[in-house]
C-alpha positions in Angstrom: -28.6 77.4 57.0 -31.8 77.3 59.0 -32.2 74.6 61.7 -35.8 73.6 62.5 -36.1 72.6 66.2 -38.7 71.3 68.6 -38.8 70.9 72.4 -40.3 68.1 74.4 -41.0 69.2 77.9 -42.6 72.2 79.6 -40.5 72.6 82.8 -37.5 74.7 83.8 -35.1 73.3 81.2 -37.6 73.6 78.4 -38.2 77.3 79.3 -34.4 77.9 79.3 -34.1 76.3 75.8 -36.9 78.4 74.4 -35.2 81.6 75.7 -31.9 80.5 74.2 -33.2 79.5 70.8 -34.9 82.8 70.4 -31.5 84.5 70.5 -30.2 82.4 67.6 -31.3 83.8 64.2 -30.5 80.5 62.2 -32.9 78.5 64.4 -36.7 78.2 63.9 -38.5 76.7 66.9 -41.4 75.0 65.2 -43.1 73.1 68.0 -43.3 72.3 71.7 -44.6 68.9 72.9 -45.3 67.0 76.1 -46.6 63.6 77.3 -49.6 65.7 78.4 -51.0 67.5 75.3 -53.0 70.0 77.3 -49.8 71.0 79.1 -48.1 71.4 75.8 -50.9 73.6 74.6 -50.7 75.9 77.7 -46.9 76.1 77.4 -47.1 76.8 73.6 -49.6 79.6 74.2 -47.4 81.1 76.9 -44.3 80.9 74.7 -46.1 81.7 71.4 -45.0 78.4 69.8 -47.2 75.7 68.2 -48.1 72.8 70.4 -47.7 69.3 69.0 -48.2 65.7 70.1 -44.9 63.9 70.5 -45.7 61.3 67.8 -46.4 64.0 65.3 -42.8 65.3 65.6 -41.3 62.1 64.2 -43.1 62.4 60.9 -42.1 66.0 60.2 -39.8 66.1 57.3 -38.9 69.6 58.2 -37.7 68.9 61.7 -33.9 68.7 62.2 -33.4 68.8 66.0 -35.2 67.8 69.1 -34.5 69.0 72.7 -35.7 66.4 75.2 -36.4 68.2 78.5 -38.9 65.8 80.1 -38.9 63.5 83.1 -35.8 61.2 83.5 -37.7 57.9 83.0 -38.7 59.0 79.4 -35.3 60.1 78.2 -34.2 56.8 76.7 -37.3 56.0 74.8 -37.7 59.5 73.4 -34.0 59.7 72.3 -34.4 56.3 70.6 -37.6 57.5 68.7 -35.9 60.7 67.6 -32.8 58.9 66.3 -34.8 56.2 64.6 -36.5 59.1 62.7 -33.1 60.6 61.8 -33.4 63.7 64.1 -30.5 65.3 65.9 -31.0 65.0 69.7 -30.1 67.1 72.7 -31.2 65.6 76.0 -30.8 66.6 79.6 -28.8 64.1 81.7 -29.2 61.3 82.3 -29.3 59.8 78.7 -31.3 56.9 80.1 -31.9 55.1 83.4 -30.5 51.8 82.0 -26.8 51.6 81.1 -27.4 48.9 78.4 -30.1 51.1 76.8 -27.9 54.2 76.9 -25.0 52.2 75.3 -27.4 51.2 72.4 -28.4 54.9 72.0 -24.8 56.1 71.7 -24.2 53.4 69.0 -27.4 54.2 67.2 -26.5 57.9 67.0 -23.1 56.9 65.4 -24.8 54.6 63.0 -27.3 57.2 61.9 -24.7 60.0 61.8 -26.9 62.1 64.0 -25.9 64.5 66.8 -26.5 63.1 70.3 -25.6 65.7 72.9 -26.2 64.9 76.6 -26.3 68.3 78.4 -23.6 68.7 81.1 -23.6 72.5 81.7 -21.7 72.0 84.9 -18.6 71.5 82.8 -18.9 75.0 81.2 -19.8 76.8 84.5 -17.6 79.2 86.4 -17.0 76.8 89.3 -15.7 73.9 87.1 -13.6 76.2 84.9 -12.0 77.7 88.0 -11.3 74.3 89.4 -9.7 73.1 86.2 -7.6 76.3 86.1 -6.2 75.8 89.6 -6.2 72.1 90.3 -2.7 71.5 89.1 -1.5 73.7 91.9 -2.5 71.0 94.5 0.0 68.6 93.0 -1.1 64.9 93.0 -4.6 64.8 94.4 -5.4 62.1 97.0 -8.7 63.2 98.6 -11.9 64.9 97.5 -14.9 65.9 99.6 -17.9 66.9 97.4 -21.2 67.8 99.1 -24.5 69.1 97.7 -27.5 69.3 100.0 -30.8 71.0 99.1 -33.3 71.3 102.0 -36.9 71.4 101.0 -39.6 71.5 103.7 -42.2 70.4 102.9 -40.9 68.2 100.1 -43.0 68.9 96.9 -45.2 66.3 95.2 -43.5 66.7 91.9 -41.7 64.3 89.5 -38.2 65.1 90.9 -39.3 63.6 94.2 -40.9 60.5 92.7 -38.5 57.5 92.4 -40.4 56.0 89.5 -39.9 59.2 87.3 -36.6 60.3 88.7 -34.6 57.1 88.8 -31.8 56.4 91.3 -30.9 59.7 92.8 -27.2 59.6 91.9 -28.2 58.9 88.3 -30.5 61.9 88.4 -27.6 63.9 90.0 -25.2 62.7 87.3 -23.5 66.1 87.0 -21.7 65.5 90.3 -20.1 62.3 89.0 -19.3 63.9 85.6 -17.5 66.7 87.3 -15.3 64.3 89.3 -14.5 62.1 86.3 -13.6 65.2 84.2 -11.2 66.4 86.9 -9.8 63.0 88.1 -10.2 60.4 85.3 -11.4 56.9 85.6 -12.8 55.0 88.6 -11.6 51.7 89.9 -14.3 50.8 92.4 -17.1 52.3 94.4 -19.1 51.9 97.6 -22.3 53.6 98.6 -24.8 54.0 101.4 -28.1 55.8 101.5 -31.8 55.7 100.9 -35.0 57.6 99.9 -37.7 57.9 102.6 -40.3 56.7 102.1 -39.2 54.3 99.4 -42.5 54.3 97.4 -44.5 57.0 95.8 -43.3 60.5 96.4 -40.3 60.6 98.8 -39.7 63.2 101.5 -36.0 62.9 101.6 -33.1 61.3 99.8 -29.6 61.2 101.2 -26.6 59.2 99.8 -22.9 59.0 100.7 -20.7 57.5 98.0 -17.0 56.7 97.9 -15.3 56.7 94.5 -11.8 55.2 94.3 -10.0 56.5 91.2 -7.3 54.8 89.3 -4.9 57.7 90.1 -5.2 56.9 93.8 -7.7 59.6 94.8 -10.5 58.9 97.2 -13.6 61.0 96.5 -16.4 61.2 99.0 -19.6 62.3 97.4 -22.6 63.3 99.5 -25.9 64.1 97.8 -29.3 64.9 99.4 -32.5 66.8 99.1 -35.8 67.2 100.8 -36.9 67.4 104.4 -34.6 67.2 107.5 -31.5 68.5 105.9 -32.0 72.1 107.3 -29.1 73.9 105.6 -28.1 74.2 101.9 -24.6 73.1 101.1 -22.6 73.3 97.8 -19.1 72.5 98.8 -16.1 70.8 97.2 -12.4 70.4 98.3 -9.5 68.7 96.6 -6.5 67.9 98.7 -3.1 67.0 97.2 0.5 66.7 98.1 1.2 70.4 97.3 -2.0 72.1 98.5 -5.8 72.2 98.8 -8.4 73.7 96.5 -11.7 74.6 98.3 -15.0 76.0 97.0 -18.0 76.9 99.1 -20.5 77.9 96.6 -18.7 80.1 94.1 -16.2 81.4 96.6 -13.0 79.5 96.9 -9.4 79.5 97.8 -6.2 77.7 97.0 -4.1 76.8 100.1 -0.4 76.1 99.6 2.8 76.5 101.6 3.0 80.1 100.4 -0.4 81.0 101.8 -4.0 81.3 100.7 -5.1 82.7 97.3 -8.8 83.7 97.1 -10.7 82.5 94.0 -14.2 83.7 92.9 -15.9 81.6 90.2 -18.2 83.1 87.7 -22.0 82.8 88.5 -24.0 80.0 87.0 -26.5 82.2 85.1 -26.6 81.8 81.3 -25.3 78.2 81.0 -28.3 76.9 79.1 -27.8 79.7 76.6 -24.1 78.9 76.3 -24.8 75.2 75.8 -27.5 75.9 73.2 -25.3 78.3 71.2 -22.5 75.7 71.3 -24.8 73.1 69.9 -25.8 75.3 67.0 -22.2 76.3 66.2 -21.4 72.5 66.1 -24.2 71.8 63.7 -23.6 74.8 61.4 -19.8 75.3 61.7 -18.5 72.0 63.0 -17.2 73.4 66.3 -16.3 70.6 68.6 -18.6 70.0 71.5 -17.4 70.3 75.1 -18.5 66.8 76.1 -19.1 63.6 74.2 -21.9 61.2 74.8 -19.4 58.4 75.7 -18.2 60.5 78.6 -21.7 60.9 80.0 -22.3 57.2 79.4 -19.2 56.4 81.5 -20.5 58.5 84.4 -23.8 56.7 84.0 -22.0 53.4 84.4 -20.5 54.7 87.7 -23.9 55.8 88.9 -25.3 52.3 88.1 -22.4 50.8 90.1 -23.2 53.1 93.0 -26.8 51.9 92.9 -25.7 48.3 93.0 -23.4 49.1 95.9 -26.1 50.8 97.8 -28.5 47.9 97.3 -26.0 45.2 98.0 -23.8 46.8 100.6 -20.8 45.5 98.6 -17.8 47.2 96.9 -18.4 47.3 93.2 -15.6 47.1 90.7 -15.9 49.2 87.5 
């Protein structure tokens, strides 16, 4: 069985998908496309793949699968077009920037019996797998502190620093919420504070502090920021429970209990796009269950939308 695939996008994720697809014999990458055709042509020449206009993809009877690796604001419409033309779809998170639209897309995929896979490679990375392996040792969790800060000075004039193209930053950073819901379950209510500065055009800094109250009683404090004035990179998570504490600073962690401290080293993050891509192909060709369902990503998107509402209103938002 040969799967004919195309990629929409020319950035980092698109390059990783090209690399991964070249390692899979049963996949033929037939085209790359972009909202800017000249950019698609340059990318296609570089990767030795035919460049196409996006609208031409939908009328290809040969095409089975589309990878959507473009700016966040375009995800929803491109997923909809692909599904309407009976293509399987893989899209980088978030599925859409509007929860109602995302809900319709999940339903459409079910109706058309097409694959809709929202990439969440954080769930198959070494850090998350190590956390899932050891989290039971903390007993009943009651507090989580999760912080990711990415200094960039000067902040670049690129789409990931443009609110119009990026969307609400905690939607764009949906993997953080997805990690927490995968570990802790459903959320009861949220509060959130923060902003992007300046709040029009390309921003120089975004910084948000969110509080997620889970139905199991856990309070999770989530801090996310990038850009100027943050000074030091941070990728830190701790889970405190009645029997112990699980801490990771980057990929280095430890489990602290009454018996002492146990060092834990998580596997590095390299190769996750390849792992995700191979998993997708095994699902399509052999029926292997995927590691995440679109409904799970949709639930995290609902939480992100609630956080946006909380940040704008200053109120606690119930889920």
